[in-house]
C-alpha positions as CSV (number, residue, x, y, z in Angstrom):
1,X,239.5,57.7,112.3
2,X,240.3,56.0,109.0
3,X,243.0,57.6,106.9
4,X,242.0,58.0,103.2
5,X,244.8,57.0,100.9
6,X,245.3,59.5,98.2
7,X,246.0,57.7,94.8
8,X,249.1,58.8,93.0
9,X,248.4,61.2,90.2
10,X,249.1,59.8,86.7
11,X,252.0,61.3,84.9
12,X,251.1,64.2,82.6
13,X,251.7,63.8,78.8
14,X,255.2,64.5,77.7
15,X,255.7,67.2,75.0
16,X,259.2,65.9,74.1
17,X,258.0,62.3,73.8
18,X,255.1,63.4,71.6
19,X,257.4,65.4,69.3
20,X,259.9,62.5,69.0
21,X,257.2,60.0,68.4
22,X,255.6,62.2,65.7
23,X,258.9,62.5,63.8
24,X,259.6,58.8,64.1
25,X,256.1,57.9,62.8
26,X,256.5,59.9,59.7
27,X,260.1,58.7,59.2
28,X,258.5,55.2,59.0
29,X,255.8,56.4,56.6
30,X,257.6,58.8,54.3
31,X,255.0,58.3,51.6
32,X,252.7,60.7,53.6
33,X,254.9,63.7,52.8
34,X,253.9,63.3,49.1
35,X,250.6,65.1,49.8
36,X,252.1,68.5,50.8
37,X,255.0,67.9,48.4
38,X,252.7,67.4,45.4
39,X,250.5,70.4,46.3
40,X,253.5,72.7,46.5
41,X,254.9,71.4,43.2
42,X,251.5,72.2,41.6
43,X,251.3,75.7,43.1
44,X,254.9,76.3,41.9
45,X,254.9,74.9,38.4
46,X,251.2,74.6,37.6
47,X,248.9,77.3,36.2
48,X,248.2,80.3,38.4
49,X,244.7,81.6,38.9
50,X,245.1,85.4,39.1
51,X,242.9,88.2,40.5
52,X,245.1,91.2,39.5
53,X,242.8,92.7,36.9
54,X,239.7,92.1,39.1
55,X,241.4,93.8,42.1
56,X,242.3,96.8,39.9
57,X,238.7,97.2,38.7
58,X,237.3,97.0,42.3
59,X,239.8,99.6,43.5
60,X,239.0,101.9,40.6
61,X,235.3,101.6,41.4
62,X,236.0,102.4,45.1
63,X,238.1,105.4,44.2
64,X,235.3,106.8,42.0
65,X,232.9,106.9,45.0
66,X,231.8,110.3,46.3
67,X,233.7,111.5,49.4
68,X,237.0,109.9,48.4
69,X,238.3,113.1,46.9
70,X,239.6,114.6,50.2
71,X,243.4,114.8,50.6
72,X,243.4,112.5,53.7
73,X,241.1,109.9,52.1
74,X,243.0,110.0,48.8
75,X,246.3,109.4,50.6
76,X,244.9,106.4,52.5
77,X,243.4,105.0,49.3
78,X,246.7,105.4,47.4
79,X,248.4,103.4,50.2
80,X,245.7,100.7,50.2
81,X,245.9,100.6,46.4
82,X,249.6,99.9,46.4
83,X,249.3,97.2,49.1
84,X,246.4,95.4,47.4
85,X,248.1,95.5,44.0
86,X,251.3,94.0,45.4
87,X,249.2,91.2,47.0
88,X,247.2,90.6,43.8
89,X,250.4,90.5,41.8
90,X,251.5,87.3,43.6
91,X,248.2,85.8,44.9
92,X,247.3,82.5,43.3
93,X,243.7,81.5,43.9
94,X,244.6,77.8,43.7
95,X,246.4,78.3,47.1
96,X,243.0,78.3,48.7
97,X,243.2,74.5,48.3
98,X,245.3,74.7,51.4
99,X,242.1,74.9,53.5
100,X,241.6,75.4,57.2
101,X,241.0,74.0,59.9
102,X,241.8,70.8,58.0
103,X,244.0,70.9,54.9
104,X,247.2,69.8,53.3
105,X,250.2,71.9,54.5
106,X,251.8,74.1,51.9
107,X,255.0,76.2,51.7
108,X,254.1,77.7,48.3
109,X,250.7,78.8,49.5
110,X,252.4,81.4,51.7
111,X,255.3,82.1,49.4
112,X,253.2,82.7,46.3
113,X,256.0,82.3,43.7
114,X,255.9,84.1,40.4
115,X,258.7,82.3,38.6
116,X,260.0,78.7,38.2
117,X,263.3,77.2,37.2
118,X,261.8,76.2,33.8
119,X,259.5,78.9,32.6
120,X,257.0,81.4,34.0
121,X,253.8,79.7,34.9
122,X,250.6,80.1,32.8
123,X,248.3,82.8,34.2
124,X,244.6,82.5,34.2
125,X,242.8,85.8,35.0
126,X,239.5,85.7,36.9
127,X,237.2,88.3,35.3
128,X,234.4,88.7,37.8
129,X,233.6,88.6,41.5
130,X,231.1,85.8,41.0
131,X,233.6,83.5,39.2
132,X,236.2,84.3,41.9
133,X,233.7,83.4,44.7
134,X,232.8,80.2,42.8
135,X,236.4,79.1,42.5
136,X,237.1,80.0,46.2
137,X,234.1,77.8,47.3
138,X,235.0,74.8,45.1
139,X,238.7,74.9,46.0
140,X,237.9,75.3,49.8
141,X,235.6,72.3,49.7
142,X,238.0,70.2,47.7
143,X,240.8,71.2,50.1
144,X,238.7,70.1,53.1
145,X,237.9,66.8,51.5
146,X,241.6,66.1,50.6
147,X,242.7,67.4,53.9
148,X,240.4,65.0,55.8
149,X,241.9,62.1,53.8
150,X,245.4,63.3,54.7
151,X,244.5,63.7,58.4
152,X,243.0,60.2,58.5
153,X,246.3,58.8,57.1
154,X,248.5,60.8,59.5
155,X,246.4,59.9,62.5
156,X,246.5,56.2,61.7
157,X,250.3,56.3,61.1
158,X,251.0,58.2,64.3
159,X,248.5,56.5,66.7
160,X,248.5,52.9,65.4
161,X,252.0,52.7,63.8
162,X,250.5,51.6,60.5
163,X,248.0,52.6,57.8
164,X,245.0,50.3,57.3
165,X,243.5,51.3,54.0
166,X,240.2,49.6,54.6
167,X,239.6,51.7,57.7
168,X,240.8,54.8,55.9
169,X,238.2,54.3,53.2
170,X,235.5,53.7,55.8
171,X,236.4,56.6,58.0
172,X,237.1,59.2,55.3
173,X,233.5,60.1,54.3
174,X,232.3,60.4,57.9
175,X,235.4,62.4,58.9
176,X,234.9,64.7,55.9
177,X,231.3,65.4,56.9
178,X,232.4,66.3,60.5
179,X,235.1,68.6,59.1
180,X,232.6,70.4,56.9
181,X,230.4,71.0,59.9
182,X,233.4,72.3,61.8
183,X,234.5,74.6,59.0
184,X,231.0,76.1,58.9
185,X,231.0,76.6,62.7
186,X,234.5,78.3,62.6
187,X,233.5,80.3,59.6
188,X,230.5,81.7,61.4
189,X,232.5,82.4,64.5
190,X,235.2,84.3,62.5
191,X,232.5,86.2,60.7
192,X,231.0,87.3,64.0
193,X,234.4,88.4,65.2
194,X,235.6,90.0,62.0
195,X,232.7,92.3,61.3
196,X,233.2,94.7,64.3
197,X,237.0,94.2,64.0
198,X,237.1,95.2,60.3
199,X,235.0,98.3,61.0
200,X,237.4,99.3,63.7
201,X,240.4,98.8,61.5
202,X,238.8,100.7,58.6
203,X,238.2,103.7,60.8
204,X,241.7,103.5,62.2
205,X,243.1,103.4,58.7
206,X,241.9,106.9,58.1
207,X,243.5,108.0,61.4
208,X,247.0,107.3,60.3
209,X,249.3,104.3,59.5
210,X,250.5,103.9,63.1
211,X,247.0,103.7,64.5
212,X,246.0,101.2,61.8
213,X,249.0,98.9,62.5
214,X,248.3,99.0,66.2
215,X,244.6,98.3,65.6
216,X,245.5,95.4,63.3
217,X,247.9,93.9,65.9
218,X,245.4,94.3,68.7
219,X,242.6,92.7,66.7
220,X,244.9,89.8,65.8
221,X,245.8,89.2,69.4
222,X,242.1,89.2,70.3
223,X,241.3,86.7,67.6
224,X,244.2,84.4,68.7
225,X,243.0,84.6,72.4
226,X,239.4,83.7,71.4
227,X,240.4,80.9,69.0
228,X,243.1,79.2,71.1
229,X,240.7,77.0,73.0
230,X,239.7,75.6,69.6
231,X,243.3,74.4,68.9
232,X,242.3,70.8,69.3
233,X,238.8,71.1,68.0
234,X,239.5,68.8,65.0
235,X,241.7,66.2,66.7
236,X,238.9,64.3,68.4
237,X,237.3,63.6,65.0
238,X,240.4,61.7,63.8
239,X,241.7,60.3,67.1
240,X,238.5,59.0,68.8
241,X,235.9,59.5,66.0
242,X,234.0,62.1,68.0
243,X,231.3,64.1,66.3
244,X,232.0,67.7,65.5
245,X,230.5,69.3,68.6
246,X,231.8,66.6,70.9
247,X,235.3,67.1,69.5
248,X,235.1,70.9,70.0
249,X,234.0,70.5,73.6
250,X,236.5,67.8,74.4
251,X,239.3,69.9,72.9
252,X,238.4,73.0,74.9
253,X,238.2,71.0,78.1
254,X,241.6,69.4,77.4
255,X,243.2,72.8,76.8
256,X,241.7,74.2,80.0
257,X,243.1,71.3,82.1
258,X,246.5,71.2,80.4
259,X,246.9,74.9,79.6
260,X,250.6,75.4,80.4
261,X,251.9,72.3,78.6
262,X,249.5,72.7,75.6
263,X,250.5,76.4,75.3
264,X,254.1,75.1,75.2
265,X,253.1,72.6,72.5
266,X,251.5,75.4,70.4
267,X,254.5,77.6,70.7
268,X,256.9,74.7,69.9
269,X,254.9,73.9,66.7
270,X,254.8,77.6,65.8
271,X,258.5,78.2,66.4
272,X,259.6,74.9,64.6
273,X,257.4,75.4,61.6
274,X,257.8,79.1,61.1
275,X,261.5,79.0,61.9
276,X,262.2,76.2,59.4
277,X,259.9,77.8,56.8
278,X,262.2,80.8,56.9
279,X,265.1,78.5,56.0
280,X,263.1,76.7,53.3
281,X,262.4,80.1,51.6
282,X,266.0,81.1,51.4
283,X,266.6,79.6,47.9
284,X,265.3,81.8,45.1
285,X,262.0,80.6,43.5
286,X,263.9,80.2,40.2
287,X,266.3,77.8,41.8
288,X,265.9,74.0,41.9
289,X,267.2,74.2,45.5
290,X,263.7,75.3,46.4
291,X,262.7,71.6,45.9
292,X,264.8,70.8,49.0
293,X,262.7,73.4,50.9
294,X,259.5,71.9,49.6
295,X,260.5,68.4,50.7
296,X,261.8,69.6,54.1
297,X,258.6,71.5,54.7
298,X,256.5,68.5,53.8
299,X,258.4,66.3,56.3
300,X,258.4,68.8,59.1
301,X,254.7,69.8,58.7
302,X,253.5,66.2,58.6
303,X,255.7,65.2,61.6
304,X,254.3,68.1,63.7
305,X,250.8,67.1,62.8
306,X,251.5,63.5,63.8
307,X,253.0,64.8,67.1
308,X,249.9,66.8,67.8
309,X,247.8,63.7,67.4
310,X,250.0,61.7,69.8
311,X,250.0,64.5,72.4
312,X,246.2,64.9,72.0
313,X,245.6,61.2,72.6
314,X,248.0,61.1,75.6
315,X,246.5,64.3,77.1
316,X,243.0,63.0,76.6
317,X,243.8,59.8,78.4
318,X,245.4,61.7,81.2
319,X,242.4,64.0,81.6
320,X,240.1,61.0,81.8
321,X,242.2,59.3,84.5
322,X,242.3,62.6,86.5
323,X,238.5,62.9,86.3
324,X,238.0,59.2,87.3
325,X,240.5,59.7,90.2
326,X,238.6,62.8,91.4
327,X,235.3,60.9,91.3
328,X,236.9,58.0,93.2
329,X,238.3,60.3,95.9
330,X,235.0,62.1,96.2
331,X,233.2,58.8,96.6
332,X,235.6,57.7,99.4
333,X,235.2,61.0,101.2
334,X,231.4,60.7,101.1
335,X,231.6,57.1,102.5
336,X,234.1,58.2,105.2
């Protein structure tokens, strides 16, 4: 009886090597950090698009509805009012330019500063829900377009070791279109998930603060579990020029076949980015030292994005080799 030789399994992609290569690639192309750096400087020193008065009007209208005059409902509404007013006090609608799933990273989009080292920023108040929705839509689309350009540059720098501007200009419009398709798909998916979840949280809010917090955490964990297979949904567009749906399917398959190591990559990116963001936020928003944090965040965020592209490419090649190896072994078994 013939003995079938089992081919040696190819080495799995290295998480450490991907992270190191990503930081090296951006260190050799430092100009790429100007994208997040410039966005953060604008969100810090530029005009702020505010929703405070609009939020106050909406809350007043809700409080005037019948059935809100009970003691329990009034207490819950007062708590919600204070929370939303604190959010509206800092929220800058221009931060929507930091779009998802593709966008330019931003430290100030999460920090939402009110002051600067020079002078308080100019505030522009949005006066109606329609105008706010229009601004949100325009800024989201512009953020996706700019984010696609940024992603193309980072992908080329990390995967090819250089930026070819002719290919960037050629690839950018097509990549932007695929990104818009992906944003619509993810938006519809989130809407389908959030409608029952928001109803559950709303009901839990009137049951007490502890129940509301538990419901919110449970809903967040559920959303994370459902969306984790889409972690690499955008990478195929910029790495192998896959169309949107092919990129989603390939990303989900890659995560399924490399789940332990990809989970470790996700956790590493989360710990590094959030841990260092805590450090970058230490200087007061009125201090020029915050510029150091802005620059540090720009470098770290861009490097981690580059590392994710490198890991995705290596993992995709490994998955392809494993599939080809399985087909080869199956063919030899059939012939035997």
